[in-house]
C-alpha positions as a Markdown table, in Angstrom:
| # | Residue | x | y | z |
|---|---|---|---|---|
| 1 | Met | -185.9 | -34.4 | 167.0 |
| 2 | Thr | -184.6 | -35.0 | 163.5 |
| 3 | Val | -181.0 | -34.0 | 162.8 |
| 4 | Tyr | -179.3 | -33.6 | 159.4 |
| 5 | Glu | -175.6 | -32.8 | 159.5 |
| 6 | Gly | -173.6 | -31.4 | 156.7 |
| 7 | Asn | -170.3 | -29.4 | 156.4 |
| 8 | Ser | -170.4 | -27.2 | 159.5 |
| 9 | Arg | -174.2 | -26.9 | 159.2 |
| 10 | Val | -176.9 | -28.7 | 161.2 |
| 11 | Ile | -180.6 | -28.7 | 160.2 |
| 12 | Phe | -183.1 | -30.1 | 162.6 |
| 13 | Asn | -186.7 | -30.0 | 163.8 |
| 14 | Asp | -186.9 | -28.6 | 167.3 |
| 15 | Phe | -189.1 | -29.8 | 170.1 |
| 16 | Gln | -192.1 | -27.8 | 168.7 |
| 17 | Gly | -191.7 | -29.3 | 165.2 |
| 18 | Arg | -190.2 | -26.2 | 163.6 |
| 19 | Arg | -187.3 | -26.5 | 161.2 |
| 20 | Arg | -184.1 | -25.0 | 162.6 |
| 21 | Thr | -180.6 | -24.4 | 161.1 |
| 22 | Ala | -177.5 | -24.1 | 163.2 |
| 23 | Gly | -174.0 | -23.3 | 162.0 |
| 24 | Arg | -173.0 | -21.6 | 158.8 |
| 25 | Ser | -175.9 | -21.0 | 156.6 |
| 26 | Gly | -175.1 | -17.9 | 154.6 |
| 27 | Glu | -177.9 | -16.1 | 156.5 |
| 28 | Arg | -176.7 | -13.3 | 158.7 |
| 29 | Arg | -178.7 | -12.3 | 161.7 |
| 30 | Arg | -178.8 | -8.8 | 163.0 |
| 31 | His | -176.9 | -8.6 | 166.3 |
| 32 | Arg | -176.3 | -5.6 | 168.5 |
| 33 | Pro | -173.1 | -6.1 | 170.5 |
| 34 | Arg | -173.3 | -5.7 | 174.2 |
| 35 | Gly | -173.2 | -2.0 | 175.3 |
| 36 | Leu | -173.8 | -0.6 | 171.9 |
| 37 | Ala | -177.1 | 0.8 | 170.8 |
| 38 | Ala | -178.2 | 0.5 | 167.1 |
| 39 | Pro | -178.9 | 3.9 | 165.7 |
| 40 | Asp | -182.6 | 3.2 | 165.1 |
| 41 | Leu | -183.2 | 1.5 | 168.5 |
| 42 | Pro | -183.0 | 3.5 | 171.7 |
| 43 | Glu | -181.0 | 1.9 | 174.5 |
| 44 | Glu | -183.3 | 0.9 | 177.3 |
| 45 | Glu | -182.7 | -0.2 | 180.8 |
| 46 | Val | -180.0 | -2.8 | 181.6 |
| 47 | Met | -180.5 | -4.6 | 184.9 |
| 48 | Ser | -178.6 | -7.3 | 186.7 |
| 49 | Lys | -180.7 | -9.5 | 188.9 |
| 50 | Arg | -182.8 | -7.9 | 191.6 |
| 51 | Gly | -181.6 | -8.2 | 195.1 |
| 52 | Gly | -178.0 | -6.9 | 194.9 |
| 53 | Gly | -177.3 | -7.8 | 191.3 |
| 54 | Ala | -176.1 | -11.4 | 191.9 |
| 55 | Asp | -175.5 | -13.4 | 188.7 |
| 56 | Gln | -177.8 | -16.4 | 188.2 |
| 57 | Arg | -176.1 | -19.8 | 187.6 |
| 58 | Leu | -177.5 | -22.9 | 185.9 |
| 59 | Pro | -175.8 | -26.3 | 185.3 |
| 60 | Ile | -176.0 | -27.2 | 181.6 |
| 61 | Leu | -174.9 | -29.9 | 179.2 |
| 62 | Thr | -175.6 | -32.7 | 181.8 |
| 63 | Gly | -173.7 | -30.8 | 184.5 |
| 64 | Arg | -170.4 | -30.7 | 182.6 |
| 65 | His | -170.6 | -26.8 | 182.3 |
| 66 | Glu | -172.2 | -24.0 | 184.2 |
| 67 | Leu | -174.0 | -21.1 | 182.5 |
| 68 | Thr | -173.9 | -17.8 | 184.4 |
| 69 | Val | -176.4 | -15.1 | 183.3 |
| 70 | His | -174.8 | -11.7 | 184.0 |
| 71 | Ser | -177.6 | -9.4 | 182.7 |
| 72 | Leu | -180.8 | -9.0 | 180.8 |
| 73 | Ala | -181.0 | -5.8 | 178.7 |
| 74 | Arg | -184.1 | -4.6 | 176.8 |
| 75 | Cys | -184.7 | -2.3 | 173.9 |
| 76 | Ala | -187.7 | -1.5 | 171.9 |
| 77 | Glu | -187.5 | -4.5 | 169.4 |
| 78 | Ser | -185.6 | -7.1 | 171.4 |
| 79 | Phe | -183.8 | -8.2 | 174.6 |
| 80 | Thr | -180.3 | -9.5 | 175.2 |
| 81 | Val | -179.0 | -12.0 | 177.7 |
| 82 | Ser | -175.3 | -11.6 | 178.5 |
| 83 | Tyr | -173.7 | -14.9 | 179.8 |
| 84 | Ser | -170.6 | -16.9 | 180.4 |
| 85 | Ile | -170.1 | -20.7 | 180.4 |
| 86 | Ala | -167.4 | -22.4 | 182.4 |
| 87 | Pro | -165.4 | -24.4 | 181.5 |
| 88 | Pro | -165.4 | -23.2 | 177.9 |
| 89 | Leu | -167.6 | -25.0 | 175.4 |
| 90 | Pro | -165.7 | -27.7 | 173.6 |
| 91 | Asp | -165.5 | -25.7 | 170.4 |
| 92 | His | -163.8 | -22.9 | 172.4 |
| 93 | Asp | -161.6 | -25.0 | 174.6 |
| 94 | Pro | -157.9 | -24.4 | 173.8 |
| 95 | Gly | -157.0 | -27.9 | 175.2 |
| 96 | Ser | -159.3 | -29.7 | 172.7 |
| 97 | Val | -157.9 | -31.2 | 169.6 |
| 98 | Pro | -159.7 | -29.4 | 166.7 |
| 99 | Ser | -161.0 | -32.5 | 165.0 |
| 100 | Ser | -162.5 | -33.8 | 168.3 |
| 101 | Ala | -164.1 | -30.6 | 169.3 |
| 102 | Arg | -167.8 | -30.9 | 168.4 |
| 103 | Pro | -169.5 | -27.6 | 167.8 |
| 104 | Val | -172.2 | -26.6 | 170.3 |
| 105 | Phe | -175.1 | -24.7 | 168.8 |
| 106 | Met | -177.3 | -22.6 | 171.2 |
| 107 | Trp | -180.6 | -20.8 | 170.9 |
| 108 | Leu | -183.2 | -19.5 | 173.2 |
| 109 | Glu | -186.9 | -19.4 | 173.5 |
| 110 | Ala | -188.7 | -17.5 | 176.2 |
| 111 | Val | -192.1 | -16.7 | 177.7 |
| 112 | Asp | -192.9 | -13.8 | 180.1 |
| 113 | Asp | -195.2 | -13.8 | 183.1 |
| 114 | Leu | -197.9 | -12.4 | 180.8 |
| 115 | Gly | -197.8 | -15.4 | 178.5 |
| 116 | Asn | -196.0 | -13.7 | 175.6 |
| 117 | Arg | -193.6 | -15.9 | 173.7 |
| 118 | Tyr | -190.2 | -14.9 | 172.3 |
| 119 | Glu | -187.9 | -16.4 | 169.6 |
| 120 | Asp | -184.2 | -16.4 | 169.2 |
| 121 | Phe | -182.8 | -13.3 | 167.5 |
| 122 | Gly | -179.1 | -14.3 | 167.2 |
| 123 | Gly | -176.1 | -13.8 | 169.3 |
| 124 | Ala | -172.3 | -14.0 | 169.5 |
| 125 | Arg | -169.8 | -15.8 | 171.7 |
| 126 | Gly | -166.1 | -16.5 | 172.0 |
| 127 | Leu | -163.4 | -17.5 | 174.4 |
| 128 | Ser | -162.8 | -15.1 | 177.3 |
| 129 | Pro | -159.4 | -13.3 | 177.4 |
| 130 | Asp | -158.1 | -15.6 | 180.2 |
| 131 | Gly | -159.3 | -18.7 | 178.3 |
| 132 | Arg | -161.3 | -20.0 | 181.2 |
| 133 | Arg | -164.8 | -19.6 | 179.9 |
| 134 | Thr | -167.0 | -18.9 | 176.9 |
| 135 | Thr | -168.5 | -15.5 | 177.0 |
| 136 | Gly | -171.4 | -14.2 | 174.9 |
| 137 | Ser | -174.8 | -12.7 | 174.5 |
| 138 | Ile | -177.9 | -14.0 | 172.9 |
| 139 | Ala | -181.0 | -12.0 | 171.9 |
| 140 | Gly | -184.7 | -12.6 | 171.7 |
| 141 | Gln | -187.5 | -10.9 | 169.9 |
| 142 | Pro | -189.9 | -9.1 | 170.0 |
| 143 | Gly | -189.2 | -6.6 | 172.7 |
| 144 | Leu | -190.6 | -7.1 | 176.2 |
| 145 | Pro | -193.7 | -5.2 | 177.1 |
| 146 | Pro | -193.4 | -2.7 | 180.0 |
| 147 | Glu | -195.8 | -4.7 | 182.1 |
| 148 | Ala | -193.6 | -7.9 | 182.1 |
| 149 | Val | -192.0 | -8.7 | 185.4 |
| 150 | Ser | -190.2 | -12.0 | 184.8 |
| 151 | Leu | -189.0 | -14.0 | 181.8 |
| 152 | Thr | -188.5 | -17.7 | 181.7 |
| 153 | Val | -185.7 | -18.5 | 179.2 |
| 154 | Arg | -185.2 | -21.9 | 177.7 |
| 155 | Phe | -181.6 | -22.4 | 176.5 |
| 156 | Thr | -181.3 | -25.2 | 174.0 |
| 157 | Phe | -177.9 | -26.7 | 173.2 |
| 158 | Val | -177.3 | -29.1 | 170.3 |
| 159 | Val | -174.1 | -31.1 | 170.3 |
| 160 | Gly | -174.0 | -33.6 | 167.4 |
| 161 | Ala | -177.4 | -35.4 | 167.4 |
| 162 | Glu | -178.0 | -34.6 | 171.1 |
| 163 | Glu | -180.4 | -31.7 | 172.1 |
| 164 | Leu | -180.3 | -30.5 | 175.7 |
| 165 | Thr | -182.5 | -27.8 | 177.2 |
| 166 | Asp | -182.4 | -25.9 | 180.5 |
| 167 | Glu | -184.6 | -23.2 | 181.8 |
| 168 | Leu | -184.0 | -20.1 | 184.0 |
| 169 | Thr | -186.4 | -17.4 | 185.2 |
| 170 | Leu | -185.0 | -13.9 | 185.1 |
| 171 | Pro | -186.4 | -10.7 | 186.5 |
| 172 | Val | -187.2 | -8.2 | 183.7 |
| 173 | Pro | -185.6 | -4.7 | 184.0 |
| 174 | Ala | -188.2 | -2.0 | 184.5 |
| 175 | Val | -188.7 | 0.7 | 181.9 |
| 176 | Arg | -187.9 | 4.2 | 183.1 |
C-alpha cells in the first residue's frame, strides 16, 4: 500500500490497487442518516442478527478496540451497517491530546453469498453521548439483491501509514 499524507487528507492505493482518498477532500458523499429514508428511496427491512437479534462483535485495530455491529439495513440502492467501537477511536477519545490523536479512516468492501461485490458509499461517526465509544454507520452500494442471504464485510482502517483489515459475515435482512 502506498500512502501520501497531506493536511488532514490521505491518498493511498488500497489492497486491490485502486486509488483511495480519506479525510477532507472537498468531495461530499451522499449519506442517509440511520432511521431516515431519503425521499427517492423506499425504506426497506432493517434487521438485527438472526437468532434473537444479538449484536456481532469483532476485535479491530490489533485488538485495542472492539467493533460491534448493531444492524444491517437495506434499501433499493444501498445498505447501511450501524456500529459502535469501544473504547472510542483515538480521534474521538476525550482523553487524547489533540496533537497526538491520529485520525482513523474507515471504509468497507463486501461480497454476498452470490458473489456480488459492493463498494463503500460513505458514512458518519462520532462520540457517543456518554463518551465511552464511537458510534456510526457506514453504507455500501449497490443495493443487495433479494436472493442474498449473507454478506461478508471487510472493514479497513487506516491509521497513519498502517492499514488494518478485519472481516465479519452478517445475515442479510429478508425483503418483505
